C-alpha positions as CSV (number, residue, x, y, z in Angstrom):
1,M,35.8,2.2,-20.9
2,S,32.7,2.1,-18.7
3,E,32.5,-0.2,-15.7
4,L,29.9,-2.2,-17.6
5,E,31.9,-2.8,-20.8
6,G,33.3,-6.3,-20.8
7,A,31.7,-7.0,-17.4
8,D,32.1,-10.5,-16.1
9,D,30.8,-12.1,-12.9
10,L,34.3,-12.1,-11.3
11,N,34.7,-8.3,-11.6
12,I,31.2,-7.2,-10.5
13,P,31.1,-6.3,-6.8
14,P,28.3,-7.7,-4.7
15,P,25.3,-5.5,-3.9
16,T,26.0,-2.6,-1.6
17,F,24.3,-2.4,1.8
18,W,25.1,1.3,2.3
19,P,24.9,1.3,6.2
20,D,27.5,-1.5,6.4
21,I,30.2,0.0,4.2
22,P,33.5,-0.2,6.2
23,L,34.9,3.2,7.0
24,A,38.1,2.4,5.1
25,D,36.0,1.9,1.9
26,L,33.5,4.8,2.4
27,R,35.4,7.5,0.4
28,T,35.8,5.1,-2.5
29,E,32.2,4.1,-2.4
30,W,31.0,7.7,-2.3
31,I,33.2,8.6,-5.3
32,S,32.1,5.6,-7.3
33,L,28.4,6.3,-6.6
34,R,28.8,10.0,-7.5
35,E,30.5,9.1,-10.8
36,W,27.7,6.6,-11.6
37,V,24.9,9.1,-10.8
38,E,26.5,11.8,-12.9
39,N,26.9,9.3,-15.7
40,L,23.3,8.2,-15.3
41,V,22.1,11.8,-15.6
42,R,24.2,12.3,-18.7
43,R,22.7,9.2,-20.3
44,Y,19.2,10.1,-19.3
45,P,18.9,13.9,-19.4
46,H,15.2,13.8,-18.3
47,L,16.5,13.1,-14.8
48,D,16.4,16.7,-13.9
49,H,16.4,18.3,-10.4
50,H,12.8,17.1,-9.9
51,V,14.1,13.5,-9.8
52,I,17.7,13.8,-8.6
53,P,18.4,17.1,-6.9
54,S,22.0,18.3,-6.8
55,C,22.0,17.5,-3.1
56,W,21.0,13.9,-3.6
57,Y,23.9,12.7,-1.4
58,L,22.4,14.5,1.6
59,H,19.3,12.4,1.4
60,N,19.8,8.8,2.6
61,G,16.8,7.5,0.7
62,H,18.2,8.9,-2.6
63,V,21.6,7.4,-1.8
64,E,20.4,3.9,-1.0
65,A,18.0,3.9,-4.0
66,L,20.6,5.1,-6.4
67,A,23.2,2.6,-5.0
68,A,20.6,-0.2,-5.4
69,L,19.9,0.9,-9.0
70,R,23.6,1.0,-9.8
71,D,24.1,-2.5,-8.4
72,H,21.1,-3.8,-10.4
73,E,22.5,-2.3,-13.6
74,R,25.9,-4.0,-12.9
75,M,24.4,-7.4,-12.6
76,S,22.0,-6.8,-15.5
77,F,24.9,-6.6,-17.9
78,A,27.1,-9.4,-16.5
79,E,28.1,-12.0,-19.0
80,S,26.1,-14.6,-17.3
81,S,22.9,-12.5,-17.1
82,P,20.0,-13.6,-19.3
83,A,19.1,-11.4,-22.3
84,S,16.0,-10.2,-20.4
85,S,18.1,-8.6,-17.7
86,P,18.6,-5.2,-19.4
87,S,14.9,-4.8,-19.9
88,Q,14.3,-5.8,-16.2
89,W,16.8,-3.1,-15.3
90,Q,14.8,-0.6,-17.3
91,W,11.7,-1.6,-15.4
92,T,13.4,-1.2,-12.1
93,F,14.9,2.1,-13.2
94,A,11.3,3.4,-13.9
95,Q,10.1,2.3,-10.5
96,I,13.1,3.9,-8.7
97,E,12.7,7.1,-10.8
98,M,9.1,7.5,-9.6
99,R,10.3,7.0,-6.0
100,L,13.1,9.5,-6.4
101,R,10.7,12.0,-7.9
102,E,8.3,11.6,-5.0
103,W,11.0,11.9,-2.4
104,T,12.5,14.9,-4.1
105,A,9.1,16.6,-4.2
106,H,8.5,15.8,-0.5
107,A,12.0,17.1,0.5
108,G,11.4,20.3,-1.5
109,C,15.0,20.4,-2.7
110,L,15.1,21.8,-6.2
111,S,17.8,24.5,-6.7
112,V,19.0,24.3,-3.0
113,H,19.1,21.7,-0.3
114,R,16.4,21.9,2.4
115,P,16.8,19.9,5.6
116,P,14.2,17.3,6.2
117,T,11.1,18.6,8.1
118,V,9.9,15.2,9.3
119,Q,12.0,13.5,12.0
120,L,11.5,10.2,13.7
121,R,9.5,10.8,16.8
122,P,10.4,8.9,19.9
123,I,8.3,5.8,20.7
124,D,6.6,5.7,24.1
125,N,8.3,2.7,25.7
126,D,5.3,1.8,27.9
127,E,3.0,1.9,24.9
128,W,5.5,-0.2,22.9
129,E,5.8,-2.9,25.6
130,S,2.0,-3.0,25.9
131,F,1.6,-3.5,22.2
132,L,4.3,-6.1,22.1
133,A,2.7,-8.1,24.9
134,Q,-0.7,-8.0,23.2
135,D,0.7,-9.0,19.8
136,L,2.6,-11.9,21.3
137,A,-0.4,-13.1,23.2
138,A,-2.6,-12.9,20.1
139,R,-0.2,-14.9,18.0
140,R,0.0,-17.6,20.7
141,H,-3.7,-18.2,20.1
142,L,-3.4,-18.7,16.4
């Protein structure tokens, strides 16, 4: 039986904010997400390596987008959800699929994982403080 069959509001976990998963729950969450992603790919075989590369779990954007999509699907099929929820899930799925396709193309991961080439650059603290002071001053005059 899938996790959606017979879903009721009492058995559906709340949305997952991936960065705040307690360490004690992390392994279970990873396994659950992996199973859901593998099931999604079986259900929608067009989701090839151009959309969800085999190294999706190494890309935080993919992880958080897929977790959000899973959470949306869970709620879309809850007993209390309106009949329009499944079609809304399909709409969201299409949007997330485009985002995943774009991110996968940017990452360059197709048959093998490639580490990200763009890293967050450090912010110049003096420039930041100057910007912040200017922005606060400008907003005071509104």
